[in-house]
C-alpha positions as CSV (number, residue, x, y, z in Angstrom):
1,X,0.6,-7.9,20.2
2,X,-0.5,-11.5,19.8
3,X,2.6,-13.3,18.8
4,X,4.1,-15.4,21.6
5,X,6.1,-13.3,24.0
6,X,9.6,-12.9,22.6
7,X,12.5,-10.5,22.4
8,X,11.2,-9.3,19.0
9,X,7.8,-8.6,20.5
10,X,9.5,-6.5,23.2
11,X,11.5,-4.6,20.6
12,X,8.2,-3.8,18.8
13,X,6.9,-2.1,21.9
14,X,10.1,-0.3,22.8
15,X,11.5,0.7,19.4
16,X,9.2,0.1,16.5
17,X,6.0,1.7,17.8
18,X,7.9,4.9,18.9
19,X,9.5,5.1,15.4
20,X,6.1,4.8,13.8
21,X,4.7,7.5,16.0
22,X,7.5,9.8,15.0
23,X,6.7,9.1,11.4
24,X,3.0,9.7,11.9
25,X,3.9,13.1,13.4
26,X,5.1,14.2,10.0
27,X,1.5,14.1,8.6
28,X,-1.0,16.8,8.6
29,X,-3.5,16.6,11.5
30,X,-6.3,15.1,9.6
31,X,-4.3,12.2,8.0
32,X,-2.4,11.7,11.2
33,X,-5.7,11.2,13.1
34,X,-7.0,8.6,10.7
35,X,-3.7,6.9,10.3
36,X,-3.2,6.6,14.1
37,X,-6.7,5.3,14.5
38,X,-5.9,2.6,11.9
39,X,-2.7,1.7,13.6
40,X,-4.6,1.3,16.9
41,X,-2.7,4.1,18.7
42,X,-5.7,6.3,19.5
43,X,-9.5,6.5,19.2
44,X,-11.4,8.6,16.7
45,X,-11.3,11.6,19.1
46,X,-7.5,11.3,19.5
47,X,-7.6,9.8,23.0
48,X,-5.2,6.9,23.7
49,X,-6.1,3.4,22.6
50,X,-4.6,-0.1,22.5
51,X,-6.1,-1.9,19.6
52,X,-3.2,-3.1,17.4
53,X,-2.6,-6.1,15.1
54,X,-0.5,-9.2,15.6
55,X,2.9,-7.6,15.1
56,X,3.9,-10.4,12.7
57,X,5.5,-8.4,10.0
58,X,7.6,-6.0,12.2
59,X,8.7,-9.0,14.2
60,X,9.9,-10.7,11.0
61,X,11.7,-7.6,9.9
62,X,13.6,-7.3,13.2
63,X,14.6,-10.9,13.0
64,X,15.7,-10.4,9.4
65,X,18.2,-7.8,10.6
66,X,19.4,-10.0,13.4
67,X,19.9,-12.9,10.9
68,X,22.9,-10.9,9.6
69,X,24.4,-10.6,13.1
70,X,23.2,-7.1,13.6
71,X,21.4,-5.7,16.7
72,X,17.6,-5.7,16.5
73,X,17.6,-1.8,16.5
74,X,19.2,-1.9,13.0
75,X,15.9,-3.5,11.7
76,X,13.6,-0.8,13.2
77,X,13.2,1.2,9.9
78,X,12.3,-2.1,8.1
79,X,9.9,-3.1,10.8
80,X,8.2,0.3,10.7
81,X,8.1,0.3,6.9
82,X,6.3,-3.1,6.7
83,X,3.8,-2.3,9.4
84,X,3.0,1.0,7.7
85,X,2.6,-0.8,4.4
86,X,0.4,-3.5,5.9
87,X,-1.9,-0.9,7.3
88,X,-1.9,1.0,4.1
89,X,-3.3,-2.1,2.4
90,X,-5.8,-2.7,5.2
91,X,-7.2,0.8,4.9
92,X,-7.8,0.4,1.2
93,X,-8.9,-3.2,1.5
94,X,-11.6,-2.4,4.0
95,X,-13.0,0.3,1.7
96,X,-13.0,-2.0,-1.3
97,X,-14.6,-4.9,0.6
98,X,-17.0,-2.7,2.5
99,X,-15.9,-4.3,5.8
100,X,-17.3,-2.4,8.8
101,X,-15.3,-4.0,11.6
102,X,-11.6,-4.8,12.1
103,X,-9.8,-5.6,15.3
104,X,-13.1,-5.5,17.2
105,X,-13.9,-1.9,16.3
106,X,-15.3,0.1,13.4
107,X,-13.1,0.3,10.3
108,X,-11.6,3.7,9.6
109,X,-13.7,4.4,6.5
110,X,-17.0,3.9,8.6
111,X,-15.7,6.5,11.1
112,X,-14.0,9.1,9.0
113,X,-15.4,8.5,5.5
114,X,-14.1,6.7,2.4
115,X,-12.1,9.6,1.1
116,X,-10.3,10.2,4.4
117,X,-9.5,6.4,4.7
118,X,-8.0,6.3,1.2
119,X,-5.9,9.4,1.8
120,X,-4.6,8.1,5.1
121,X,-3.6,4.8,3.4
122,X,-1.7,6.9,0.8
123,X,0.0,8.7,3.6
124,X,1.1,5.5,5.3
125,X,2.7,4.0,2.2
126,X,4.6,7.3,1.6
127,X,5.9,7.1,5.2
128,X,7.0,3.5,4.7
129,X,9.3,4.5,1.8
130,X,10.6,7.5,3.8
131,X,11.6,5.1,6.7
132,X,13.7,3.0,4.4
133,X,15.1,5.8,2.2
134,X,16.5,7.7,5.1
135,X,18.8,4.8,6.1
136,X,22.3,5.0,4.5
137,X,22.5,2.3,1.8
138,X,18.7,1.8,1.9
139,X,18.1,1.7,-1.8
140,X,18.0,-2.1,-2.1
141,X,15.3,-2.2,0.6
142,X,13.3,0.6,-1.1
143,X,13.5,-1.3,-4.3
144,X,12.4,-4.5,-2.7
145,X,9.4,-2.9,-0.9
146,X,8.4,-1.4,-4.3
147,X,8.3,-4.8,-5.9
148,X,6.3,-6.2,-3.0
149,X,3.8,-3.4,-3.0
150,X,3.4,-3.9,-6.8
151,X,2.7,-7.6,-6.2
152,X,0.3,-6.7,-3.4
153,X,-1.7,-4.4,-5.6
154,X,-1.7,-7.0,-8.4
155,X,-3.1,-9.5,-6.0
156,X,-5.7,-7.1,-4.7
157,X,-6.7,-6.4,-8.3
158,X,-7.1,-10.1,-9.0
159,X,-9.1,-10.5,-5.9
160,X,-11.5,-7.8,-7.0
161,X,-11.8,-9.3,-10.5
162,X,-12.6,-12.7,-9.1
163,X,-15.8,-11.3,-7.6
164,X,-17.2,-10.9,-11.1
165,X,-16.1,-14.3,-12.4
166,X,-17.4,-17.7,-11.9
167,X,-14.6,-19.5,-13.6
168,X,-11.7,-18.8,-11.2
169,X,-9.3,-21.7,-11.1
170,X,-7.5,-22.9,-8.0
171,X,-4.1,-22.0,-9.5
172,X,-5.3,-18.5,-10.1
173,X,-6.5,-18.2,-6.5
174,X,-3.2,-19.5,-5.1
175,X,-1.3,-17.0,-7.3
176,X,-3.5,-14.2,-6.0
177,X,-2.7,-15.2,-2.4
178,X,1.0,-15.3,-3.2
179,X,0.8,-11.7,-4.5
180,X,-1.8,-10.2,-2.1
181,X,-0.4,-11.7,1.2
182,X,2.8,-13.7,0.8
183,X,4.7,-11.0,-1.1
184,X,4.7,-8.5,1.8
185,X,5.5,-11.3,4.3
186,X,8.4,-12.4,2.2
187,X,9.5,-8.8,2.1
188,X,9.2,-8.5,5.8
189,X,11.7,-11.4,6.1
190,X,14.2,-9.7,3.8
191,X,14.1,-5.9,4.4
192,X,16.0,-6.0,7.7
193,X,18.7,-8.2,6.1
194,X,18.9,-5.8,3.1
195,X,19.3,-2.8,5.3
196,X,22.1,-4.5,7.1
197,X,23.9,-5.6,4.0
198,X,23.2,-9.3,4.3
199,X,24.7,-11.7,1.7
200,X,22.5,-12.6,-1.3
201,X,22.2,-16.2,-0.2
202,X,20.8,-15.3,3.1
203,X,18.4,-12.7,1.7
204,X,17.1,-15.1,-0.9
205,X,16.6,-17.9,1.6
206,X,14.7,-15.6,4.0
207,X,12.6,-14.5,1.0
208,X,11.7,-18.0,0.1
209,X,10.9,-18.8,3.8
210,X,8.6,-15.8,3.9
211,X,6.9,-16.7,0.7
212,X,5.9,-20.1,2.1
213,X,5.0,-18.6,5.4
214,X,2.8,-16.0,3.7
215,X,0.9,-18.7,1.8
216,X,0.4,-20.7,4.9
217,X,-0.9,-17.5,6.6
218,X,-3.4,-16.8,3.8
219,X,-4.6,-20.4,3.8
220,X,-5.3,-20.2,7.5
221,X,-6.8,-16.8,7.1
222,X,-9.2,-18.1,4.5
223,X,-10.3,-20.9,6.9
224,X,-10.8,-18.4,9.7
225,X,-12.9,-16.2,7.3
226,X,-15.4,-19.0,7.2
227,X,-15.0,-21.0,10.4
228,X,-13.4,-18.5,12.7
229,X,-14.9,-17.4,16.0
230,X,-16.0,-13.7,15.6
231,X,-15.0,-13.1,19.2
232,X,-11.4,-13.9,18.2
233,X,-11.3,-12.8,14.6
234,X,-13.1,-9.5,15.1
235,X,-15.1,-10.1,11.9
236,X,-18.7,-11.2,11.6
237,X,-19.5,-14.9,11.1
238,X,-19.0,-16.0,7.4
239,X,-17.9,-12.5,6.4
240,X,-16.1,-13.8,3.4
241,X,-19.1,-15.8,2.2
242,X,-21.5,-12.9,2.6
243,X,-19.2,-10.9,0.4
244,X,-19.1,-13.8,-2.0
245,X,-15.3,-13.7,-1.9
246,X,-13.6,-16.4,-3.9
247,X,-11.2,-17.5,-1.2
248,X,-9.2,-20.7,-1.6
249,X,-11.6,-23.0,0.2
250,X,-14.5,-21.7,-1.9
251,X,-12.6,-22.1,-5.2
252,X,-11.4,-25.5,-4.2
253,X,-15.0,-26.5,-3.4
254,X,-16.7,-25.1,-6.6
255,X,-14.0,-26.7,-8.8
256,X,-14.2,-30.2,-7.3
257,X,-16.7,-31.4,-9.9
258,X,-19.2,-32.8,-7.3
259,X,-22.8,-32.0,-6.5
260,X,-22.0,-30.0,-3.4
261,X,-19.6,-27.8,-5.4
262,X,-22.1,-27.2,-8.1
263,X,-24.7,-26.2,-5.6
264,X,-22.3,-23.8,-4.0
265,X,-21.5,-22.3,-7.4
266,X,-25.2,-21.7,-8.0
267,X,-25.6,-20.1,-4.6
268,X,-22.7,-17.8,-5.3
269,X,-24.2,-16.8,-8.7
270,X,-27.5,-15.8,-7.1
271,X,-27.9,-12.0,-7.1
272,X,-29.8,-11.9,-3.8
273,X,-27.8,-11.1,-0.6
274,X,-26.8,-14.1,1.4
275,X,-28.9,-14.5,4.6
276,X,-27.7,-16.3,7.7
277,X,-29.3,-19.5,6.5
278,X,-27.5,-19.1,3.1
279,X,-24.2,-18.6,4.9
280,X,-24.7,-21.7,7.0
281,X,-25.6,-23.7,3.9
282,X,-22.6,-22.5,2.0
283,X,-20.3,-23.4,4.9
284,X,-21.7,-26.9,5.0
285,X,-21.4,-27.3,1.2
286,X,-17.7,-26.3,1.3
287,X,-17.0,-28.8,4.1
288,X,-18.9,-31.5,2.2
289,X,-16.5,-31.2,-0.7
290,X,-13.5,-31.7,1.5
291,X,-12.2,-28.2,0.7
292,X,-11.8,-27.3,4.4
293,X,-9.5,-30.3,5.0
294,X,-7.7,-29.7,1.7
295,X,-7.0,-26.1,2.7
296,X,-5.8,-27.2,6.1
297,X,-3.4,-29.7,4.6
298,X,-2.1,-27.2,2.0
299,X,-1.4,-24.8,4.9
300,X,0.5,-27.6,6.7
301,X,2.5,-28.3,3.5
302,X,3.5,-24.6,3.1
303,X,4.5,-24.5,6.7
304,X,6.8,-27.5,6.3
305,X,8.3,-25.9,3.2
306,X,9.0,-22.8,5.2
307,X,10.6,-24.9,7.9
308,X,12.8,-26.6,5.3
309,X,14.0,-23.2,4.0
310,X,14.7,-22.1,7.6
311,X,16.7,-25.3,8.3
312,X,19.0,-24.6,5.3
313,X,20.0,-21.1,6.6
314,X,23.0,-20.3,8.7
315,X,21.3,-18.2,11.5
316,X,22.0,-17.2,15.1
317,X,20.3,-19.7,17.4
318,X,17.8,-17.2,18.9
319,X,16.8,-16.0,15.4
320,X,16.2,-19.5,14.2
321,X,14.2,-20.2,17.4
322,X,12.0,-17.2,17.1
323,X,11.3,-17.7,13.4
324,X,10.3,-21.3,14.2
325,X,8.0,-20.0,16.9
326,X,6.3,-17.6,14.5
327,X,5.9,-20.4,11.9
328,X,4.1,-22.5,14.6
329,X,1.9,-19.5,15.5
330,X,0.9,-19.0,11.8
331,X,-0.6,-22.5,11.5
332,X,-2.1,-22.7,15.0
333,X,-3.6,-19.2,15.3
334,X,-7.4,-18.7,15.8
335,X,-7.6,-15.0,14.8
């Protein structure tokens, strides 16, 4: 895991990962293999592997439970559910975007085929709901996850639709980011508290904190999709530009009204594949409009809004400290 070493990170290794593995064992062998490969637990041949994500969402879910005064173990089903849901979305996202690399290795669909990747994603989201539904009193958490998944899918649908439009507005793009990324991060900050019967004021505050955190995460992610180091991000240089994705910096650039933005818009409208020189040119044009700095500043603004929500909550000291550390990690990460 990549989040700064903390008690929550340790809990992911000792409690959440074993819980997810038990859930994966419920699957048929074929879907279990693909799902476990996606989770980073094993290689394509089933041999052990260590190639996992940042652990951000399960860490937030564990802290969400502790925000109510409960032990971290009480948040394990929530942590498992959000990590399974996240990987469900990544499996489908990689298929839709045609991405061939994630976490420095081939994406699941390139190894097992498109149909197998889609089915494994379906299996993961089913397991996520099982994890929550099996907890006594888990109905509010199941309902919340359903709302977040619906928002995630709505955001993904908008993202796909944007690829065929050249009139996407910045507000539309920010709304899409709120749905596609921030909804599940917001849910990660609330599911543990919901499982533990946290008061409505606490749940709502954690939800708002997670929403701002999620927007900051996506803004930084969009910057890394253009300017990130492939050795750190695990994705090719300019992968978002090659796919002509209308990420926030791109939309901010093409709607700024200047010459550089108009030139970028023309480049995006061209039917020809973007060569390395085109990607470099597009990158320079985005920077020339000031969109890179605008996106960086908006990420900083969302981070400060998240900090404000956190400051208003009555939390155990260690929970507040770890949530603050995660907020710092979001803005300063390089992958």
